[in-house]
MILO-553177 format. One line per 2 residues: for each residue y negated, z negated, x of N, C-alpha, C. Coordinates in steps of 0.001 Angstrom, whole numbers. Last residue first. Layout:
N
Y:Z:X:Y:Z:X:Y:Z:X; ...
END
This chain:
312
-19481:-20586:41962:-20255:-20288:43136:-21424:-21214:43282; -17396:-19027:39550:-17809:-20192:40323:-18620:-19742:41535
-16817:-16368:38743:-17815:-17164:38034:-18321:-18324:38888; -14844:-15127:40238:-16082:-14385:39973:-17171:-15232:39358
-12657:-16828:40524:-13230:-16207:41715:-14550:-15528:41470; -12113:-17521:37889:-12544:-18552:38818:-13237:-17929:40033
-11349:-14997:36882:-12486:-15713:36302:-13026:-16768:37275; -9106:-14376:38459:-10265:-13479:38436:-11508:-14181:37907
-7373:-16555:37868:-7863:-16326:39217:-9087:-15443:39263; -6939:-16220:35098:-7507:-17457:35623:-8107:-17243:37004
-5741:-13691:34984:-7027:-13925:34323:-7715:-15157:34893; -3431:-14222:36776:-4322:-13073:36877:-5703:-13356:36287
-1549:-16171:36544:-2612:-16404:37509:-3715:-15359:37428; 169:-15114:34698:-494:-16373:34345:-1625:-16715:35317
1188:-12851:36025:253:-12675:34926:-520:-13954:34618; 3146:-12994:37880:1783:-13221:38361:758:-13178:37239
5449:-12437:36508:5420:-13668:37285:4013:-14002:37780; 4963:-9909:35358:5038:-11099:34499:4963:-12417:35261
4972:-8131:37744:3745:-8509:37039:3885:-9736:36150; 7528:-7469:38672:6735:-8469:39388:5579:-8995:38546
8484:-5503:36895:9269:-6718:37140:8415:-7821:37754; 6546:-3529:37020:6858:-4133:35719:7606:-5447:35898
6730:-2813:39697:5503:-3444:39221:5751:-4144:37889; 9372:-1693:39719:9006:-2842:40572:7751:-3562:40106
9211:473:37718:9930:-770:37468:9563:-1913:38409; 7965:2854:38595:7238:1905:37758:7897:537:37684
9750:4374:40060:8469:4031:40665:7756:2923:39904; 11800:4678:38226:12081:4028:39504:10790:3560:40162
10428:6118:36244:10933:4776:35952:11214:4011:37243; 9966:8514:37625:8826:7736:37116:9261:6297:36833
12595:9344:37976:11819:8944:39154:10576:8157:38756; 13235:9937:35349:13989:8904:36058:13218:8418:37278
11495:12039:34852:11316:10790:34118:12056:9642:34799; 12674:13959:36497:11318:13500:36783:11037:12171:36093
15031:14284:35096:15086:13721:36442:13711:13233:36880; 14084:15467:32771:14735:14160:32681:14838:13492:34045
13120:17995:33605:12189:16939:33238:12838:15558:33183; 15867:18939:35585:14506:19245:35178:13705:18000:34822
18382:18741:36595:18126:18142:35290:16667:18232:34862; 18510:20678:38825:19661:20094:38151:19327:19640:36735
16191:21501:39978:16972:22510:39284:18165:21932:38551; 15101:19349:41362:14524:19693:40068:15404:20659:39293
16631:19539:43684:16795:18382:42812:16255:18681:41430; 15673:21806:44823:17059:21825:44379:17333:20654:43461
13095:20843:45359:13275:21937:44426:14712:22020:43929; 13564:18792:47226:12885:18495:45977:13159:19567:44954
14808:20166:49320:15523:19084:48621:14882:18781:47285; 14816:23654:49656:14021:22426:49638:14734:21369:48822
15986:26046:49813:16792:24909:50211:15982:23627:50281; 16191:28890:47739:15347:27910:48405:16171:26652:48666
17922:30428:46238:18003:30538:47683:17129:29563:48428; 15832:31196:43482:17157:30971:44057:17102:31171:45575
12910:29492:42410:13522:30671:43009:14869:30307:43645; 12684:27868:39362:12734:27726:40820:13473:28927:41400
10360:27772:36635:11653:28134:37211:11559:28060:38729; 7853:27003:36025:8904:26594:35107:10293:26916:35645
5168:25716:37997:6187:26748:37757:7291:26200:36884; 3351:23630:37848:2898:24942:38313:3908:26048:38019
4787:21415:37049:3750:21935:36160:3358:23352:36541; 6447:20973:39201:7059:21245:37897:6047:21824:36923
4558:20455:41188:5405:21640:41305:6032:22004:39967; 3522:18063:40200:2644:19224:40385:3446:20507:40480
5752:16405:40262:5152:16731:38976:4228:17939:39078; 6154:16324:43066:7206:16824:42175:6624:17246:40836
3744:15187:43966:4131:16520:44412:5172:17127:43477; 3868:12679:42757:2763:13588:42430:3095:15020:42829
6124:11656:44056:6156:11876:42606:5049:12835:42185; 5114:11470:46647:6241:12365:46376:6342:12660:44882
3140:9520:46249:2764:10864:46682:3875:11866:46396; 4736:7312:45504:3709:7816:44589:3288:9232:44960
6355:6870:47759:6957:7299:46496:5921:7892:45554; 4834:8319:50764:5294:7224:49909:5791:7751:48573
5803:10450:53418:5203:10360:52088:5716:9106:51367; 6882:10943:55853:6214:9651:55676:5486:9563:54340
7802:13502:55939:8805:12438:55985:8197:11056:55736; 5560:15038:56177:6170:14932:54855:7176:13783:54809
2776:14225:58008:4234:14280:58052:4814:14046:56663; 86:13823:57560:520:15140:58023:2033:15297:58008
-1923:12291:55180:-666:12199:55920:-170:13599:56275; -4150:12759:53612:-4372:12305:54993:-3092:12246:55823
-3431:13620:51059:-4558:14267:51729:-4722:13872:53197; -1161:12227:50159:-1312:13649:49835:-2367:14329:50695
-1479:9568:50968:-389:10373:51505:-581:11859:51299; -3782:8891:49447:-3773:8783:50908:-2671:9638:51522
-2979:9281:46748:-4050:10081:47334:-3986:10068:48864; -1260:7499:45662:-692:8778:46080:-1696:9601:46878
-870:4252:45110:-1755:5129:45868:-1007:6381:46329; 685:2346:43902:288:3504:43096:-577:4510:43855
976:397:45897:2159:1038:45333:1808:2323:44581; -1662:-448:46383:-896:209:47446:287:978:46869
-2374:-1583:43887:-3165:-505:44484:-2406:265:45538; -435:-3573:43603:-482:-2466:42643:-1259:-1286:43220
-1100:-5201:45888:222:-4627:45692:219:-3432:44754; -3807:-5941:45528:-3398:-5193:46722:-2061:-4482:46488
-3692:-7288:43013:-4610:-6167:43249:-4116:-5298:44406; -1817:-9299:43612:-1509:-8286:42591:-2407:-7070:42747
-3263:-10726:45497:-1980:-10130:45885:-1566:-9057:44893; -5320:-11595:43859:-5627:-10619:44905:-4347:-9957:45411
-3846:-13411:42257:-4575:-12289:41655:-4855:-11196:42679; -2927:-15241:44126:-1957:-14449:43368:-2625:-13234:42734
-5416:-16269:44923:-4561:-15597:45905:-3516:-14729:45212; -6285:-17477:42603:-7033:-16314:43084:-6232:-15560:44144
-4290:-19558:42379:-4519:-18544:41325:-5233:-17304:41827; -4479:-21011:44942:-3283:-20252:44556:-3549:-19223:43453
-6410:-22595:46178:-6787:-21233:45763:-5580:-20397:45350; -5218:-24909:47015:-6168:-24992:45905:-6446:-23606:45329
-3667:-23969:49198:-3022:-24499:47987:-3949:-24566:46786; -5841:-23086:50969:-4878:-22150:50388:-4149:-22715:49166
-7249:-25498:51637:-7895:-24396:50924:-6886:-23463:50256; -5238:-27262:52815:-6187:-27675:51773:-6670:-26482:50958
-3540:-26149:54699:-3044:-27259:53900:-3981:-27677:52763; -4917:-23984:55943:-3557:-23818:55453:-3171:-24901:54449
-7500:-24987:56586:-7341:-23723:55868:-5969:-23608:55208; -6889:-27249:58047:-7669:-27375:56807:-7481:-26136:55940
-5606:-26039:60205:-4863:-26955:59345:-5577:-27146:58009; -7734:-24582:61283:-6536:-23878:60827:-5716:-24759:59883
-9528:-26600:61995:-9896:-25643:60951:-8687:-24905:60405; -7713:-29746:62365:-8374:-28547:62866:-8719:-27622:61705
-8229:-33188:61643:-7598:-31913:61299:-8416:-30751:61863; -9272:-35754:61967:-8798:-35028:63138:-8127:-33710:62850
-10524:-37015:59951:-9148:-37442:60237:-8528:-36679:61391; -12845:-35539:59852:-12930:-36926:60333:-11550:-37454:60709
-11821:-33236:58678:-12293:-33175:60056:-12408:-34568:60659; -11289:-34160:56104:-10175:-33718:56941:-10587:-33652:58407
-13902:-34661:55258:-12940:-35762:55353:-11768:-35393:56248; -14963:-32061:55278:-15523:-33072:56163:-14566:-34247:56340
-13400:-30855:53279:-13341:-30352:54649:-13868:-31390:55636; -14176:-32368:51077:-12770:-32303:51467:-12631:-31842:52917
-16896:-31866:50796:-16487:-33184:51291:-15016:-33215:51710; -17204:-29501:49543:-17304:-29482:51006:-16874:-30814:51614
-15132:-28508:46903:-16061:-29526:47432:-16029:-29575:48956; -14964:-25025:46347:-14202:-26217:46731:-15168:-27239:47328
-16605:-22851:46102:-16577:-23791:44980:-15783:-25055:45291; -16010:-21360:48339:-17307:-22038:48289:-17345:-23085:47184
-13570:-20268:47588:-13610:-21271:48659:-14918:-22047:48649; -14476:-18447:45614:-13544:-19522:45274:-13560:-20619:46322
-16089:-16774:47134:-16678:-17507:46014:-15784:-18675:45606; -14148:-15738:48871:-15251:-16534:49404:-15903:-17366:48311
-12495:-14336:47065:-11983:-15475:47812:-13103:-16355:48349; -14273:-12362:46060:-13549:-13259:45159:-13077:-14512:45892
-15099:-11099:48432:-16077:-11785:47596:-15389:-12771:46656; -12652:-9981:49306:-13351:-10970:50130:-14358:-11776:49308
-12170:-8127:47328:-11272:-9260:47458:-11899:-10374:48286; -14350:-6411:47961:-14258:-7036:46641:-13338:-8259:46687
-13738:-5567:50539:-14947:-6372:50322:-14887:-7085:48978; -10689:-5747:52128:-11381:-5240:50941:-12568:-6147:50663
-8436:-4977:54755:-9665:-5657:54312:-10248:-4950:53097; -6094:-3489:54985:-6082:-4904:55350:-7285:-5630:54759
-5988:-812:54599:-5860:-1655:53407:-5916:-3142:53722; -5998:576:56996:-7211:640:56157:-7173:-296:54948
-3286:-236:57883:-4509:-686:58548:-5762:-566:57679; -1406:1033:56014:-1520:-420:56198:-2879:-824:56753
-1148:3743:55960:-1185:3057:54671:-1482:1567:54800; -1024:4423:58640:-2088:5003:57822:-2245:4251:56507
1276:3545:59735:156:2602:59728:-1055:3151:58998; 2957:5644:59911:3067:4840:58704:1945:3815:58604
1341:8596:61218:1941:7277:61379:1995:6551:60043; -298:10712:61447:1131:10967:61626:1894:9661:61793
-2830:9772:61224:-2412:10791:60262:-948:11173:60394; -3598:8039:63209:-2963:7466:62028:-2426:8512:61057
-5078:8452:65527:-3660:8785:65516:-2903:8252:64322; -7781:8189:65590:-7006:6972:65825:-5500:7222:65828
-8455:10769:64866:-8801:10291:66202:-8001:9045:66569; -7626:10740:62195:-6949:11617:63151:-7229:11183:64584
-9436:8917:61072:-7998:8640:61035:-7243:9483:62058; -11824:10316:61537:-11621:8992:62143:-10133:8661:62187
-11375:12562:59975:-11571:12722:61417:-11368:11393:62148; -11264:11434:57418:-10059:12064:57974:-10181:12223:59487
-13945:10629:57208:-12880:9619:57161:-11587:10177:57751; -15285:13102:57242:-15476:12144:58342:-14386:11073:58387
-14052:14101:54765:-13878:14773:56057:-14157:13837:57230; -14764:12294:52647:-13375:12541:53001:-13213:13120:54400
-17534:9998:53337:-16876:11128:52695:-15485:11363:53257; -18941:7765:54145:-19055:8979:54948:-18443:10199:54297
-20934:5758:52016:-19621:6258:52393:-19755:7573:53132; -22793:2730:51340:-22697:4117:51791:-21252:4460:52135
-22401:124:50516:-23358:954:49769:-23172:2427:50098; -20835:-1341:52182:-20221:-870:50934:-21138:53:50141
-22404:-2186:54261:-21467:-1095:54540:-20783:-583:53278; -23728:-4378:53145:-24478:-3148:53408:-23546:-1967:53631
-21780:-6389:53141:-22254:-5848:51873:-22938:-4499:52085; -21530:-6828:55852:-20376:-6334:55112:-20778:-5777:53757
-24168:-7749:56380:-23633:-6573:57065:-22466:-5986:56302; -24421:-10073:54869:-25253:-8909:54543:-24693:-7640:55174
-22498:-11671:56180:-22395:-11414:54747:-23198:-10180:54344; -23562:-11709:58768:-22282:-11061:58526:-22082:-10766:57044
-25990:-13135:58304:-26008:-11782:58864:-24709:-11045:58548; -25143:-15626:57372:-25923:-14754:56489:-25935:-13314:56993
-23782:-16615:59687:-23094:-16443:58406:-23835:-15479:57496; -24633:-17310:62207:-24636:-15901:61834:-24002:-15604:60501
-22545:-20178:62505:-23668:-19387:63040:-23543:-17909:62651; -21598:-22168:59785:-21165:-21109:60691:-22368:-20316:61196
-22118:-24073:57890:-22672:-24293:59226:-22280:-23208:60227; -20718:-23394:55610:-22172:-23255:55597:-22790:-23395:56977
-17944:-21511:55209:-18443:-22653:55989:-19949:-22491:56176; -17258:-19139:54115:-17571:-20217:53178:-18082:-21467:53877
-16528:-17498:56180:-17830:-17251:55559:-18205:-18314:54525; -13955:-18518:56702:-15009:-18628:57716:-16396:-18456:57091
-12649:-17813:54314:-12800:-19227:54685:-13912:-19410:55695; -12772:-15024:54467:-13433:-15711:53369:-13632:-17191:53681
-11165:-14573:56732:-12584:-14199:56757:-13350:-14932:55664; -8707:-15559:55741:-9313:-16113:56958:-10816:-15823:57006
-8260:-13901:53532:-8454:-15337:53322:-9088:-15991:54540; -7902:-11476:54874:-9011:-11614:53930:-9314:-13086:53665
-5560:-12074:56301:-6804:-11817:57024:-8021:-11921:56105; -3701:-12512:54148:-3928:-13511:55193:-5274:-13300:55877
-3788:-10160:52628:-4128:-11438:52006:-4457:-12476:53063; -2933:-8246:54514:-4257:-8161:53911:-4698:-9473:53304
-308:-9151:55088:-1312:-9065:56150:-2719:-9056:55556; 919:-9132:52465:970:-10286:53363:-162:-10273:54382
253:-6579:51378:-3:-7812:50631:-64:-9005:51573; 1115:-4800:53378:-301:-4851:53008:-639:-6134:52267
3897:-5326:53341:3108:-5584:54544:1623:-5696:54213; 4600:-4494:50741:4819:-5885:51156:3966:-6228:52369
3809:-1758:50937:3259:-2648:49916:3403:-4107:50322; 5317:-716:53055:3859:-736:53157:3234:-1683:52130
7972:-1108:52040:7529:-1689:53316:6006:-1795:53385; 7953:361:49626:8265:-1075:49631:7733:-1735:50903
7319:2943:50567:6439:2263:49601:6682:762:49593; 9507:3470:52249:8155:3446:52799:7203:2698:51865
11582:3428:50383:11575:2468:51481:10182:2338:52085; 10816:5633:48838:10849:4298:48228:10849:3220:49302
11159:7675:50701:9819:7400:50191:9743:6032:49514; 13933:7592:51017:13077:7261:52148:11665:6928:51683
14755:8438:48476:15154:7110:48954:14271:6672:50117; 13627:11016:48487:13207:10036:47496:13544:8622:47961
14992:12181:50624:13543:12082:50670:13022:11055:49668; 17693:12121:49885:17245:11361:51049:15733:11159:51052
19106:11666:46793:18161:12492:47538:17538:11668:48671; 20459:9697:45483:21189:10477:46474:20263:11338:47318
18711:8736:43620:18985:7887:44774:19803:8605:45835; 18756:10920:41817:17500:10480:42428:17754:9653:43684
21407:11071:40975:20852:12156:41788:19578:11731:42499; 21456:8644:39519:22387:8885:40621:21869:9968:41552
19551:9078:37567:19309:8033:38566:20234:8199:39767; 20844:11158:36170:19504:11352:36719:19203:10324:37813
23221:10076:35254:23264:11085:36313:21905:11268:36963; 23655:8435:33233:22909:7849:34354:22893:8811:35540
23384:9302:29762:23901:9546:31101:23037:8797:32118; 23746:10148:26300:23486:9141:27338:24134:9527:28665
22308:12105:24295:23476:12251:25170:23244:11375:26396; 20147:10865:23101:21114:11561:22262:22412:11812:23019
18556:7805:23573:19215:8948:24232:20272:9578:23323; 16004:7205:21092:17172:6774:21846:17822:8004:22486
13623:8326:20102:13829:6881:20031:14992:6382:20875; 13490:11158:20771:12299:10322:20619:12569:8827:20765
14349:14287:21171:14769:13001:21720:13538:12085:21730; 13507:16801:20404:13982:15894:19367:14487:14564:19871
14702:19238:22833:13705:18519:22053:14338:17584:21044; 16190:20606:24653:16266:21067:23259:15215:20405:22390
15955:19181:26982:15151:20395:26861:15203:20969:25446; 17908:17248:26637:16501:16853:26523:15600:18067:26342
20229:18637:27179:19980:18182:25818:18519:17802:25621; 19893:19066:29936:20011:20197:29020:19701:19786:27581
19789:16397:31001:18676:17322:31117:18729:18461:30121; 20729:13509:29081:21072:14663:29906:19942:15679:29884
18817:10484:29267:19378:11586:28486:19708:12747:29425; 17396:8600:30592:18799:8279:30303:19479:9352:29469
14845:9569:30671:15545:9428:31943:17020:9132:31750; 14092:9434:27998:14258:10745:28614:15040:10653:29919
13909:6646:27710:14889:7397:26925:15157:8759:27569; 11740:6126:29470:13049:5519:29700:14147:6283:28966
9690:7556:28220:10094:7932:29578:11478:7368:29893; 9579:6101:25841:9930:7522:25807:10390:8004:27173
8691:3601:26716:10015:3715:26109:10487:5171:26100; 6111:4293:27559:7069:3749:28527:8496:3888:28003
5023:5117:25093:5150:6074:26212:6141:5594:27274; 5211:2599:23554:6074:3752:23273:6125:4769:24413
3336:633:24225:4704:497:24717:5506:1788:24587; 966:1386:22984:973:1149:24426:2382:1167:24996
1676:1567:20339:1129:2763:20989:1116:2612:22505; 2424:-1114:19932:3426:-56:19833:2951:1209:20535
-56:-2401:20200:1030:-2709:21123:2110:-1648:21121; -1366:-1223:18010:-1884:-1014:19363:-813:-1305:20405
187:-2210:15930:121:-763:16159:-387:-452:17562; -362:-4962:16258:1009:-4473:16356:1039:-2970:16626
-3118:-5031:15831:-2600:-5419:17143:-1164:-4928:17336; -3170:-4211:13117:-3840:-3419:14146:-3299:-3736:15533
-1766:-6342:11963:-1272:-4964:11842:-1870:-4074:12919; -3397:-8508:12532:-2059:-8464:13121:-1469:-7056:13037
-5651:-7690:11007:-5758:-7954:12443:-4405:-7864:13121; -4695:-7535:8404:-5199:-6330:9068:-5267:-6507:10577
-4031:-10255:8033:-3008:-9220:7917:-3453:-7948:8640; -6557:-11457:8377:-5442:-11828:9249:-4357:-10750:9230
-8010:-10311:6259:-8424:-10066:7649:-7286:-10367:8615; -6609:-11404:4115:-6630:-9950:4311:-7014:-9601:5753
-7214:-14114:4493:-5823:-13671:4581:-5742:-12164:4792; -9987:-14060:4089:-9451:-14501:5370:-8014:-14018:5557
-10140:-13214:1432:-10719:-12398:2495:-10178:-12758:3865; -8968:-15366:62:-8318:-14052:73:-8835:-13175:1204
-9276:-18390:2074:-9484:-17566:896:-8842:-16207:1077; -8937:-20944:3485:-7962:-19838:3517:-8114:-19006:2252
-10522:-23323:5483:-10702:-22370:4399:-9737:-21207:4548; -9346:-26459:6042:-9445:-25128:6633:-9475:-24108:5502
-10701:-29681:6139:-10147:-28605:5337:-10384:-27261:6014; -9780:-32324:8359:-10734:-31321:7904:-10019:-30228:7134
-8186:-34178:9572:-8443:-34359:8159:-9407:-33345:7586; -7346:-34019:12187:-8765:-34268:11938:-9078:-34539:10484
-4523:-33841:11846:-5113:-34631:12923:-6565:-34997:12618; -3916:-32190:9706:-3492:-33585:9628:-4138:-34443:10706
-5972:-29987:8085:-5492:-30339:9407:-5173:-31827:9411; -5124:-28455:5098:-5781:-29600:5716:-5135:-29871:7066
-5789:-25633:3164:-4969:-26181:4231:-5753:-27280:4924; -5790:-24974:-378:-6458:-25193:891:-5510:-25841:1887
-4543:-24812:-2815:-4429:-23662:-1910:-5132:-23835:-586; -4512:-27008:-4383:-5525:-25999:-4689:-5536:-24841:-3691
-2601:-28660:-3234:-2293:-27989:-4501:-3284:-26882:-4818; -2531:-28013:380:-2748:-28817:-822:-2469:-27997:-2060
-654:-27853:3334:-1274:-27109:2250:-1348:-27977:1003; -1294:-29120:6537:-591:-29312:5272:-1351:-28597:4178
-659:-28887:10084:-1492:-28669:8912:-634:-28791:7668; -855:-29945:13518:-96:-29803:12275:-1056:-29641:11108
END
């Protein structure tokens, strides 16, 4: 609590110290809040514009001048988007692969990080160096595609899951966090007869909730927004995730302004109805899951990243 005196100074009631509030400080505060407000508006407005465009009729949107609110409100764009089988299927694929990658990747990464945090593990230094050494070099797109094709993943939904199970960066964050946990906790649990699996599940995982939530956000956002894997490594169009399908739709819309008559492609016939407004609707459909989930994990994000990278 603070109290303003007659001479314009503010006194902190708890400490009794005077807080200087001269003209320069007040000007700086006003400019600071103004700048932050403008920055927040500049960040939020593109999202708002996409939402407005998705709720406006396609013909009216093409006339221009739709900036702050839908001039001709409609939900037809979302209705058509969910009626298209390919879009609905791509959303199902994205949801399935994202949830699976988060659960499986987080579990296996945590297992490896726990094992590497045990100082008495035989070969611990060798495995740490080996995994680090493999991150220095990359074979490139063609050798990577050949490996995927040899394993039969280029025509499978597992293309999006198996390569995403392990991440060296996530492993480093978790291992550093586990190493910071007092080793005496593990020794005490072992004296009481607890197995390594029980120690891992009941002691290490609850303590590491912030970093686990952070890594889950890393994996989920990365998997949901990954259009590259589907576009360049997936051979079956039916297995395109939502991000890849959106990239294809936007690329086609940019490459041509009109669609030839008689074509029966579902994507092209969909674009011919409402044009850009329908694309905006699909952008909103693709973005909303992350927007909804992120606020629940935000409180863990900074804390988990800092703890996982600083402690050690």
